[in-house]
C-alpha positions as CSV (number, residue, x, y, z in Angstrom):
1,M,-18.5,-3.2,-0.4
2,P,-16.5,-1.5,2.4
3,D,-17.2,2.3,2.3
4,L,-13.7,3.4,3.1
5,L,-12.2,1.1,0.5
6,T,-14.7,2.4,-2.1
7,E,-14.2,6.1,-1.3
8,L,-10.4,6.0,-1.3
9,T,-10.0,4.1,-4.5
10,A,-12.4,6.4,-6.3
11,L,-9.9,9.3,-5.9
12,P,-7.5,10.5,-8.5
13,T,-3.8,10.1,-7.7
14,A,-0.4,10.0,-9.2
15,P,3.2,10.2,-7.9
16,F,3.8,13.7,-6.5
17,A,0.2,14.6,-7.1
18,E,-1.6,12.9,-4.2
19,T,-3.5,15.9,-2.9
20,A,-7.0,14.4,-3.2
21,V,-6.0,11.3,-1.2
22,L,-4.1,13.3,1.5
23,D,-7.0,15.7,1.9
24,F,-9.4,12.8,2.3
25,V,-7.1,11.3,5.0
26,R,-7.0,14.6,6.8
27,R,-10.8,14.8,6.9
28,L,-11.1,11.3,8.0
29,A,-8.6,11.8,10.8
30,K,-10.4,14.9,12.0
31,A,-13.7,13.1,12.1
32,R,-12.1,10.3,14.1
33,R,-10.2,12.7,16.4
34,F,-6.9,11.2,15.4
35,R,-3.8,13.4,15.6
36,V,-2.4,14.4,12.1
37,T,1.2,15.5,11.6
38,A,2.9,16.3,8.3
39,D,6.6,16.4,7.5
40,K,8.3,18.9,5.1
41,S,7.9,16.4,2.2
42,G,4.1,16.1,2.7
43,N,4.0,12.6,4.2
44,L,1.2,12.3,6.9
45,L,1.2,10.5,10.2
46,I,-2.2,9.6,11.5
47,E,-1.9,8.7,15.2
48,R,-4.3,7.4,17.8
49,P,-3.8,9.6,20.9
50,T,-2.2,7.8,23.8
51,R,0.0,8.6,26.8
52,S,1.9,5.4,26.5
53,T,5.7,5.4,26.2
54,K,5.8,1.8,24.8
55,P,7.1,1.3,21.2
56,R,4.7,2.5,18.6
57,L,3.3,0.4,15.8
58,V,3.3,2.3,12.5
59,L,1.4,1.0,9.5
60,V,2.8,2.4,6.3
61,A,1.0,2.7,2.9
62,H,1.5,5.0,0.0
63,A,-0.9,7.4,-1.5
64,D,0.2,7.3,-5.2
65,H,-0.3,5.0,-8.2
66,P,1.3,5.1,-11.7
67,G,-0.2,8.0,-13.5
68,F,0.0,11.0,-15.8
69,I,0.5,14.7,-15.1
70,A,-0.7,17.0,-17.9
71,G,1.8,19.5,-19.3
72,E,1.3,22.1,-22.0
73,M,-1.0,21.6,-25.0
74,A,0.9,20.8,-28.2
75,D,-2.2,22.0,-30.1
76,P,-5.9,22.4,-29.2
77,R,-6.4,18.6,-29.3
78,T,-3.1,17.2,-28.1
79,V,-1.6,17.2,-24.7
80,K,1.9,16.2,-23.6
81,A,1.9,14.5,-20.2
82,S,4.6,13.3,-17.9
83,F,4.3,9.7,-16.6
84,Y,5.5,8.4,-13.3
85,G,5.5,4.7,-12.2
86,G,6.3,1.3,-13.6
87,V,4.2,0.4,-16.6
88,K,5.7,-1.3,-19.7
89,S,5.8,0.8,-22.9
90,S,3.9,-1.8,-24.9
91,F,0.8,-0.9,-22.9
92,F,0.6,2.8,-23.9
93,V,-0.2,3.5,-27.5
94,G,-4.0,3.1,-28.1
95,S,-4.9,3.0,-24.4
96,R,-7.3,5.5,-22.9
97,V,-6.5,8.1,-20.2
98,R,-9.0,9.8,-18.0
99,F,-8.0,13.4,-16.9
100,F,-9.8,14.6,-13.8
101,V,-10.6,18.1,-14.8
102,D,-12.7,20.4,-12.6
103,G,-16.2,20.6,-14.2
104,G,-16.0,17.1,-15.8
105,D,-13.5,14.4,-16.7
106,V,-11.9,14.3,-20.1
107,V,-10.9,11.1,-21.8
108,G,-8.2,10.9,-24.4
109,K,-6.1,8.2,-26.2
110,V,-2.3,7.8,-26.2
111,T,-0.7,8.2,-29.6
112,A,2.9,8.1,-28.6
113,V,5.1,7.3,-25.6
114,E,8.4,8.9,-24.5
115,L,11.1,6.6,-23.1
116,D,14.2,7.0,-20.9
117,G,15.9,3.8,-21.9
118,N,13.1,1.2,-21.5
119,R,11.1,3.3,-19.0
120,P,8.1,5.4,-20.1
121,T,8.5,8.9,-18.8
122,G,5.7,10.7,-20.9
123,A,3.1,10.4,-23.5
124,T,1.3,12.3,-26.3
125,I,-2.4,12.1,-25.8
126,R,-5.2,13.0,-28.2
127,V,-8.0,14.8,-26.3
128,P,-11.4,16.4,-27.2
129,R,-10.6,19.7,-25.5
130,E,-7.9,21.6,-23.6
131,I,-6.5,20.0,-20.4
132,P,-5.1,22.4,-17.8
133,A,-1.4,21.9,-17.0
134,G,-1.0,19.9,-13.8
135,T,-4.2,17.8,-14.2
136,I,-3.9,14.2,-13.0
137,G,-4.5,11.5,-15.6
138,M,-5.1,7.8,-14.9
139,W,-5.8,4.8,-17.1
140,D,-9.5,4.9,-18.1
141,V,-10.6,1.5,-16.7
142,G,-13.4,2.5,-14.4
143,G,-13.9,3.3,-10.7
144,P,-14.7,0.9,-7.9
145,K,-16.9,-2.1,-8.6
146,V,-17.5,-5.6,-7.2
147,R,-17.8,-8.7,-9.2
148,G,-18.4,-11.7,-7.0
149,Q,-15.6,-11.6,-4.4
150,K,-13.4,-9.4,-6.6
151,F,-13.0,-5.7,-6.1
152,H,-12.0,-4.0,-9.3
153,C,-10.7,-0.4,-9.7
154,R,-8.2,1.7,-11.6
155,V,-6.1,1.9,-8.4
156,C,-5.9,-0.9,-5.8
157,D,-2.1,-0.4,-5.3
158,D,-1.8,1.1,-2.8
159,L,-5.1,2.8,-1.9
160,A,-6.6,-0.5,-1.0
161,G,-3.6,-1.0,1.3
162,L,-4.1,2.5,2.7
163,A,-7.8,1.8,3.3
164,A,-6.9,-1.4,5.2
165,G,-4.5,0.5,7.5
166,L,-6.9,3.3,8.2
167,E,-9.8,0.8,8.8
168,A,-7.6,-1.2,11.2
169,L,-6.6,1.9,13.1
170,D,-10.3,2.9,13.4
171,L,-11.4,-0.5,14.5
172,S,-8.6,-0.8,17.1
173,S,-9.3,2.6,18.5
174,A,-12.7,1.4,19.6
175,E,-11.0,-1.1,21.9
176,K,-9.2,-0.4,25.1
177,S,-5.5,-0.8,24.5
178,S,-2.4,1.0,25.7
179,A,-0.3,0.0,22.7
180,P,0.3,3.1,20.6
181,S,-0.5,2.8,16.9
182,A,-0.4,5.1,13.8
183,V,-0.6,5.1,10.0
184,L,2.1,6.7,7.9
185,V,0.9,7.8,4.5
186,T,3.8,8.3,2.1
187,R,4.2,10.0,-1.3
188,G,6.0,9.2,-4.5
189,E,6.4,5.5,-3.8
190,E,6.0,4.5,-7.5
191,E,9.1,6.4,-8.4
192,G,11.3,4.6,-6.0
193,F,10.0,5.1,-2.4
194,I,10.7,8.9,-2.5
195,G,8.3,9.7,0.3
196,A,9.5,6.8,2.5
197,I,13.2,7.8,2.0
198,A,12.2,11.4,2.9
199,A,10.4,10.1,6.1
200,V,13.6,8.5,7.4
201,R,15.8,11.4,6.4
202,N,13.5,14.2,7.6
203,K,13.3,12.5,11.1
204,Q,10.1,14.4,11.8
205,L,7.5,11.7,12.0
206,L,9.3,8.4,13.0
207,R,11.1,7.2,16.1
208,K,13.9,4.7,16.0
209,T,11.8,2.6,18.4
210,D,8.9,2.4,16.0
211,R,7.7,-1.1,14.8
212,I,6.9,-0.6,11.1
213,I,4.5,-2.7,8.9
214,S,4.5,-1.9,5.2
215,I,1.1,-2.6,3.6
216,E,0.9,-3.4,-0.1
217,C,-1.0,-4.9,-2.9
218,S,1.6,-7.2,-4.4
219,S,1.4,-9.0,-7.7
220,E,-0.2,-12.4,-7.4
221,Q,2.2,-15.4,-7.4
222,P,1.6,-19.0,-8.4
223,Y,2.2,-20.0,-4.7
224,A,0.3,-17.0,-3.3
225,K,-3.1,-16.9,-4.8
226,Q,-6.1,-14.6,-4.5
227,G,-8.8,-16.0,-2.2
228,D,-6.2,-18.0,-0.1
229,G,-5.9,-15.2,2.4
230,M,-3.9,-12.1,3.2
231,I,-0.1,-12.5,3.2
232,V,2.5,-12.1,5.9
233,R,5.2,-11.0,3.5
234,V,8.7,-12.3,4.6
235,G,10.5,-10.3,1.9
236,D,10.4,-8.7,-1.6
237,R,12.5,-8.6,-4.7
238,T,15.3,-6.7,-2.9
239,S,15.4,-7.8,0.8
240,I,13.9,-9.9,3.6
241,F,12.4,-8.3,6.7
242,N,12.9,-8.4,10.4
243,S,12.8,-12.1,11.4
244,A,11.4,-11.7,14.9
245,F,8.7,-9.2,14.0
246,T,7.7,-11.3,10.9
247,R,7.3,-14.3,13.2
248,Y,5.2,-12.3,15.6
249,L,2.8,-11.4,12.8
250,G,2.6,-15.0,11.9
251,T,1.8,-16.1,15.4
252,R,-1.0,-13.5,15.6
253,A,-2.4,-14.7,12.3
254,E,-2.3,-18.3,13.6
255,A,-4.2,-17.3,16.7
256,L,-6.9,-15.6,14.6
257,A,-7.1,-18.7,12.3
258,K,-7.5,-20.9,15.4
259,E,-10.2,-18.7,16.8
260,D,-12.0,-18.4,13.4
261,P,-11.5,-21.0,10.7
262,A,-12.9,-18.5,8.1
263,F,-9.8,-16.3,8.7
264,K,-7.2,-17.3,6.1
265,F,-3.6,-16.2,5.7
266,Q,-0.5,-17.1,3.8
267,R,3.2,-16.6,4.5
268,A,5.4,-15.9,1.4
269,L,8.2,-14.0,-0.1
270,M,6.6,-11.8,-2.8
271,P,9.2,-11.0,-5.5
272,G,7.0,-9.1,-7.9
273,G,8.4,-5.7,-6.7
274,T,10.2,-3.9,-3.9
275,C,8.1,-2.4,-1.0
276,E,8.7,0.3,1.5
277,A,9.7,-2.2,4.2
278,T,13.0,-2.5,2.4
279,V,13.6,1.2,2.9
280,F,12.9,1.1,6.6
281,D,14.9,-2.1,7.1
282,A,17.9,-0.5,5.3
283,H,17.7,2.4,7.7
284,H,17.8,0.1,10.8
285,F,14.1,0.2,11.7
286,M,12.3,-2.9,12.8
287,A,10.3,-3.5,9.7
288,A,7.9,-6.2,8.5
289,A,5.3,-6.3,5.7
290,V,1.9,-7.6,4.8
291,C,-0.1,-7.6,1.5
292,V,-2.9,-8.9,-0.5
293,P,-2.4,-10.7,-3.9
294,L,-3.1,-8.2,-6.7
295,G,-4.4,-8.9,-10.2
296,N,-3.4,-6.8,-13.2
297,Y,-0.5,-5.2,-11.3
298,H,-0.1,-1.6,-12.3
299,N,-3.1,-2.0,-14.6
300,M,-1.2,-4.4,-16.9
301,N,-3.2,-7.4,-18.0
302,T,-0.3,-9.6,-19.3
303,A,-2.7,-12.2,-20.7
304,T,-4.3,-9.7,-23.2
305,G,-1.4,-7.2,-23.4
306,K,-4.0,-4.4,-22.6
307,I,-4.5,-1.9,-19.8
308,A,-7.1,-3.1,-17.4
309,A,-8.5,-2.5,-13.9
310,E,-6.5,-3.8,-10.9
311,Y,-8.4,-6.2,-8.6
312,V,-8.1,-7.8,-5.2
313,D,-10.2,-10.4,-3.4
314,L,-12.4,-8.9,-0.7
315,R,-11.9,-11.9,1.5
316,D,-8.2,-11.3,1.5
317,W,-8.6,-7.6,2.1
318,R,-10.9,-8.2,5.1
319,A,-8.5,-10.7,6.5
320,L,-5.7,-8.1,6.1
321,V,-7.8,-5.5,8.1
322,R,-8.5,-8.0,10.8
323,L,-4.8,-8.9,11.3
324,L,-3.7,-5.3,11.3
325,A,-6.4,-4.3,13.8
326,D,-5.4,-7.3,16.0
327,V,-1.7,-6.3,15.9
328,C,-2.6,-2.7,16.7
329,L,-4.2,-4.0,19.9
330,H,-1.7,-6.6,20.9
331,H,1.8,-5.5,19.7
332,G,2.6,-4.4,23.2
333,D,3.0,-8.1,24.0
334,F,5.8,-8.5,21.4
335,T,9.2,-8.6,23.1
336,G,11.0,-7.0,20.2
337,N,13.2,-10.1,19.7
338,H,13.1,-13.9,19.5
339,A,12.7,-14.3,23.3
340,T,9.7,-16.6,23.0
341,L,11.3,-18.7,20.2
342,R,14.5,-19.1,22.3
343,T,12.4,-20.2,25.3
344,A,10.7,-22.8,23.1
345,L,14.0,-24.0,21.7
346,A,15.5,-24.3,25.2
347,A,12.6,-26.4,26.3
348,R,13.1,-28.6,23.3
349,H,16.8,-29.0,24.1
350,A,16.1,-29.8,27.7
351,K,13.8,-32.6,26.7
352,F,16.1,-34.3,24.2
353,A,19.7,-33.2,25.2
354,K,20.2,-36.5,27.1
355,Y,20.2,-38.3,23.7
356,L,23.2,-36.3,22.4
């Protein structure tokens, strides 16, 4: 089991309460001698030092996952908690929540859910002892474990994506390349890309010349199955992404597959949700996206109607790391437009124009 993937996904996190993940990333960056910059909203940019003035590749992943934040105790055995993120209300009552309390975790059971329309915003949770206000709670479905080729954890979305980005940056830094690369770690994605929106508005971490790849764990689709490879994601529920950059990712994936038949990838529109590439595309950045197919999206096992661990296929995850590391090294070859496609089209026209 990959160490970085295991360590990251074992950490507690929730929207606007990503401290444990961000601290881990800072320590990792210091150990790797990467440059760390934070904006006023707490997003982090982890950058491989370089003197290059070429356009920079920025891999983006978010540090949060749907979760609870403990509020005041209603009585010695009942805590009221806010909930952030998209989980259907039918999954709440009777499900267990693990609070990450200093000195030992505390597990409770949801007895009631609060709604804003159809969206859960809080819960009443029965607990064996007092929970300090501000404590993170996550569904009690266990930490990282491997069963065959499947990696199960309470949070794959998006800490598995973040682990892939950091692993790719680390691997590519060991190779000689003048192409500048970085990882942007965003906050509050599960409440509507709050950190990503802040990153484009703050204008502290990003440059307009950046080439952005959003990394996600996206709900498995009938035409995009686990085990069939990582996915070059052409779009999401809301938008489609930069055509030229998406094609470039596809050509790099094809080159890897030709070099190694064990490398598998897919190209698909993943409509299970909206990802941060939509935010960057809407703000006129060159944005593309990649993902791995995710089981039990947001811990919802729709077959049983119960809360369960999320899971990804490790073969897909390793392929994702491999493509990202490859692009970190070679994106300097990307023209930034469809120049290579136009050349191919022109050659095609020259060959057959006489028949028109």
